[in-house]
N, C-alpha and C positions, 0 to 999 in steps of 0.2 A: 468573475474570478474563477479561474477553473482549479478545484480542489482535488487531490488524489486521496481518496478514502481508505486506510487499509484495513484488510478482512481476512476470513479465511472460507474456505471453502462452506461452512456450517453457518458462518455469520450471513454469507451471501445468500444461502438459501432462506434463511431467518429475513433478511431485508427484503427478500423478493415477497415472501410469504406475507409480510405486513404493509407492503408498500411504502416501507420507511426505511431509508437509508440510516438515518441516525437521528436520535432527538439531541438537540443543545444541552450541554456542551460536549462536543466530542473532538479528537485530533484528526488532523488532516496535514497533509503536504501542500504546498503550493510555491511558485514563483514570488519569493518576497525578499525586502531589502537586504537580511541577514544572508539568504542563499544566493543573491549576485555578488555579495561580498566574498563569501565562502568560494564560489566555484568561480569567480572571475572571469565572466563572458558577460555578453551584452546580446548572444543569440538565443532568442526567445525559445526558439526548440531545444538547445541543448540547456537551458535553465528548465524547461518544463519535463526533459527527460532526468536531470538531476534532480526534481522533486519528487518523481515519478520512483526513481532510484531510492531515495530517503523514504518513501511508501513501501516500498517492497522490504526495505530492512526492518520495518516498522510491523508488517504481516508476518515476517520473520519471527520477530518476537512475539508476536499472537500465535504462531505454531508452538512455539517453546514453551509458552503457557498451558496449552490442549494438547497434549499428547495423541488425544481421538480423531484429532482434526487431520484429515487428508494432507499430507506434506506436501500441500502446492499452494504457494503466496498467490494472493489475490487482492488485487487494487483496482478500486471502483473509482472513474473519472466524474466529477459532476461540477456542474456551474452554478455559484451562487452568489448572491449579490455581494459587492466589495463590503458591504458594511457587516455582513453576515459573519464574517471571518477575521478574526484578530490573530497577527502576527506576533510568535515569542522571538524578539530579539536575541536572546541567548542560543536559540536552536536553530540552526539556517534550515528552512523552508516548512518549519513547523509552525501549524496555524490551530486556533481552535473557532470551531463552527460552532456559534454561540446558538443558532435556528435549527427546528427541526427541519430535516430535507426530506422531500417526498422522494421515495425512489426513482419515480417517472421522470426525476430530473437528473438522473444518470445518463450519460453521453456514452460511456464505453466501459467494459471490463478487460482489465489487463490479468492474464495468469498464466501460471507455469505449465508446459505441456507434461503428459506423463511422464516421460522419460526424465524428468527435472527430480522427482518425488527423491531418488536415492540421497542426491547431493543435497537437495533441501532438506531431507529429515536429518541426515549428519550436521548440517550447517545450524539448524533449530537445536541439536543437542549439543552442538559446541561453542554456542553464543555465551553462556555465563561465563566459561572459561575464557572465550576471548575477549569481556566486558574486563577481566579480571588481568588483560596483558598478555594471555599466553600467546604467544605467536603461531605457532603449531595451530592451535584452535582459530585464529582470525584467519589462518589460510584456509583451511575448513568454510569458516562462514563467508571469506570471499568466494569459493568454490560456487555456491550459489547463483552468483552474479556471471557465472560462465552461460546461464540459461536466460536467455532472453524471455521477458513475459509476452505471451501472444495477445492479440487484440481481438476482442471479440465485442459486435454489435451489441445493444441492448436486446434483440429480437431472439439473441442465443442463449438468453441466460435461462430459460427453463431446460433447455438441454444441459448447460453447466452442472445444474443443480438437481438434476435427474427427474424433473418434473416436464419434459417435453416429450 
């Protein structure tokens, strides 16, 4: 099962340093029955993109909680065995990974470009108001989605976290 794990750049640096993406349990996002029902598509690529989008929003939530982190969303794609993740039927795409995942299992990193920092920072600041029903704040949060996450190979991670 491909799982998309939301992080921040400091979280990515820590995972790279320790060699562990996460010690279970931790939350990730994947193509689940609830995501299929919510997204209404049978195209696996579209469904994986939707799971990646859910993880990007979760990364934004991590940024909102960590004002010191660079304002760039980070999502690590990792493959785990099907039994290692349990889907939450009430949250489309959300899974709980119950095992420790070695960072070596990472397949790729998805990361905002530098030019997204302004919009992502504004979205992180507006998130609480958007959650409270503020339509203007929701528009600011949605603005982060105007920036596609870039794909990076795992060999590029040292450069992404400043250790290359």
